[in-house]
N, C-alpha and C positions, 0 to 999 in steps of 0.2 A: 504494500500500500504506500502511496506517496502523498505528500502534502499538496493540496490542490493549487496553492499559489506558487510554490517554488519548484514543484516537480521532484523534490528530493525525498528519499525514503524517510519515513517517520522514525523517531527514536524508538529503539527496541527492534528495529528491522534493518539497521545499518550494519553492513559487514565490516569486519576488520581486514585490512590488507595483510598480505603475508609479512611485510616489513613490520607493521604494527603488532602482529601476533608475536613475532620474535622479540621485539622490544618489550612488550608486556611480560612475556615469559622471563626474560632476563631480569627485569626490574622486580618481579614477584619473587624470584629466587634469591634476591639480595637480602642479606641480614641487615637489620636496622643497626645503626651505630649508636654508641652510648650517648652521643650528643643529640640524638633524635628522641630519646626517651626522657620522661620526667619521673620523679620518685615521690612517694608519699609514705607516711608512717603506716606500718602494718601491725598485725598482732604481735604482742610480746616484744616490742621494740625493733621488729624487722622493717625493712624497706621494701615497698612494692613498686615495681616498674609499671608505668602505663604510658600510653600514647595520647597526648593532648589532641583535642578535636581539630584545632587549627593545623597541626602537623599531619594528622590523618588526611585531611582535605587536601593539603599541599601534595602529599605523596600520591593520593588518588588522581589528582590533576596531572601530575608528572607522569604517572603510569598509564592512565587511560585517556588523557586529553581533557581539556576544560569542559567540553560538551560530550564526553565519552562515557559518563556514568551519572547515576542519580541515586538518591537514597530516600526511603520512606519508612515511617513508623507504621508497622502493621497492627500492633497491639500494644497498649500501655495499661498496666494493671497495678493497683495499689494492693500489695500483699498483706500489709498490716498497718495499723495506725493506733498508737497508744499514747494517751496523755495523762500525765500526773497532775491532778487538779491542784495539789498543794503548791507545786513548784512551777507549773505551767510548761514543764519540759515535755517534749514529745519524742517518740520513736516512730519511724516510718520506714517501710521497705517497698520498693517499686521494682517491677520487672518490665522489660520492653522487648518486643520482637521487631527487629529492624531488617529491611531488605535493601540490598545494594544491587542495582540493575545496571548492566553494561549496555552500550549502544546497540549491540547485536541481539539483545533480549536475554542473554545469560544473566542469571541472578543467584544470589546467595542470601539466605536468611539466617539470622542468629539471635540468640537471647542474651540480653544484658541485664545486670541486676545492680541495684544501688540501695544503700540504706544510710540512715542518719539516726544517731542515738543521742538523746539528751539535749536537743536543741530547744531554745526558747523562742 
C-alpha cells in the first residue's frame, strides 16, 4: 500500500536495502560502552546499569534511521498502590508493554516494570 499523495510505501511496509540490513546487523551486534550506560543504586548497596531514554532514542536513530522505527505503549497497568495515611507516603508499582516497530513492519514487544516506595 502507498501513501496517496507521495506514492511512497507506508510505514511498516518499507523494505530495508541490503546495505541497511548489514549496517543494522553490525550496529545491533555492538556492545554498549560504559560511557553509554548510567548507574543507579540497587539492592544492598549494589549499582544497577541502565540505558537512559535519550541514549536509547539516539542509538535507535543511529541504527534504524530517524524515520526507520517507532514505539508505542500497548498496555500500562498499575500493579499496586498503597498509602500510609499517617505519613502520606505511598508505594506504587507499574508495568508496561511497549512495542518497537521497524519501517518494514518487524516488531518486538517487551515488558517493563517500575516501582516507587515511600514517596510523599
